[in-house]
C-alpha positions in Angstrom: 287.4 119.1 42.0 285.4 117.4 39.2 281.6 117.1 39.4 279.8 113.9 38.7 277.8 115.8 36.1 279.7 119.0 35.6 277.6 122.0 36.3 277.2 123.0 32.7 274.3 125.3 31.8 272.7 122.9 29.4 272.9 120.0 31.9 271.5 122.0 34.8 268.7 123.2 32.5 267.8 119.6 31.4 267.8 118.4 35.0 265.6 121.2 36.1 263.2 120.5 33.3 263.1 116.8 34.3 262.5 117.7 37.9 259.7 120.1 36.9 258.1 117.3 34.8 258.4 114.9 37.7 256.8 117.4 40.1 253.9 118.2 37.7 253.1 114.5 37.5 253.0 114.3 41.3 256.5 113.0 42.0 259.3 114.5 43.9 262.9 115.1 43.1 265.9 117.1 44.1 269.0 118.5 42.4 271.9 117.7 44.7 275.4 119.1 44.6 277.9 116.5 45.6 281.6 116.7 46.3 283.5 113.4 46.0 286.2 113.7 48.6 287.6 110.2 48.1 289.9 110.3 45.1 289.7 106.5 44.4 285.9 106.8 44.3 286.1 109.8 42.0 288.5 107.9 39.7 286.1 104.9 39.7 283.1 107.0 38.8 285.0 108.8 36.0 286.2 105.4 34.7 282.6 104.1 34.7 281.4 107.2 32.8 284.3 106.9 30.3 283.6 103.1 29.8 280.0 103.9 28.9 281.0 106.6 26.4 283.8 104.4 25.0 281.2 101.7 24.3 279.1 104.2 22.4 282.1 105.5 20.5 283.0 101.9 19.7 279.6 101.3 18.1 280.2 104.3 15.9 283.6 102.9 15.0 282.1 99.5 14.3 279.4 100.9 12.0 281.3 103.7 10.2 283.3 101.4 7.9 280.1 100.3 6.2 279.7 103.9 4.8 283.2 104.0 3.5 282.8 100.4 2.0 279.6 101.5 0.3 281.4 104.5 -1.3 284.2 102.2 -2.5 281.7 99.7 -4.0 279.9 102.4 -5.8 283.2 103.8 -7.2 284.2 100.3 -8.4 280.8 99.9 -10.1 281.2 103.2 -11.8 278.2 104.6 -10.0 279.6 107.8 -8.5 276.4 109.8 -8.9 274.8 112.7 -7.1 272.0 110.4 -5.9 274.7 108.3 -4.1 276.3 111.4 -2.8 273.0 112.6 -1.3 272.4 109.2 0.2 275.8 109.1 1.7 275.6 112.7 3.0 272.5 111.7 4.9 274.3 108.8 6.4 277.3 110.9 7.3 274.9 113.5 8.9 273.4 110.7 11.0 276.9 109.8 12.3 277.7 113.4 13.1 274.4 113.8 15.0 275.0 110.5 16.8 278.5 111.7 17.7 277.2 115.1 19.0 274.7 113.2 21.3 277.5 111.1 22.7 279.8 114.1 23.1 277.1 115.9 25.1 277.4 113.0 27.6 281.1 112.7 27.4 281.9 114.8 30.5 285.4 113.4 31.1 286.8 113.1 27.6 286.6 109.3 27.1 289.6 107.9 25.3 287.7 106.5 22.3 286.2 109.9 21.5 289.2 111.2 19.6 289.5 108.1 17.3 285.8 108.2 16.7 285.8 111.9 15.7 288.8 111.2 13.4 287.0 108.3 11.8 284.0 110.4 11.1 286.2 113.1 9.6 288.0 110.5 7.5 284.6 109.3 6.2 283.7 112.9 5.4 286.9 113.3 3.4 286.2 110.0 1.6 282.7 111.3 0.8 284.2 114.6 -0.5 286.4 112.6 -2.8 283.4 110.6 -4.0 281.5 113.8 -4.6 284.4 115.1 -6.8 284.3 111.8 -8.7 280.5 112.2 -9.2 281.0 115.7 -10.5 283.8 114.5 -12.9 281.6 111.6 -14.1 278.6 113.9 -14.5 280.7 116.4 -16.5 282.2 113.7 -18.7 278.8 112.3 -19.6 277.1 115.7 -20.3 276.3 116.2 -24.0 278.6 118.7 -25.8 277.6 122.3 -25.1 275.3 121.4 -22.2 276.3 122.7 -18.8 275.9 120.6 -15.7 274.6 121.9 -12.4 
């Protein structure tokens, strides 16, 4: 049997906090445990959850190429610098954080999750190559006898 919201410790804790907040503000609420006995209904609910997560993953996949294109443009311009690396690292971290938030709601392993995770890791590999190019460029431009950090 699959739960609508699997009874994961973090999920239960968040629901209980929400219920506590609602009650402190004068409202009422309950944590209900459901069993979906109709398999067609269960499949439909899972499909709805997966469709919602797939839409979120699709947005990641739609926006991620801009990061990789920016790295390519900077390489072409000869501007592989640590300032660009740091900026791109911050962008990549935002994608990873976004993916973690989606994954926390991805109870049923939505199909677009794997391609989105792979795309983020491809971008990370591209950034690592860009960082190596920045190091090489920095080393090449350092005055003789001067070490670079």
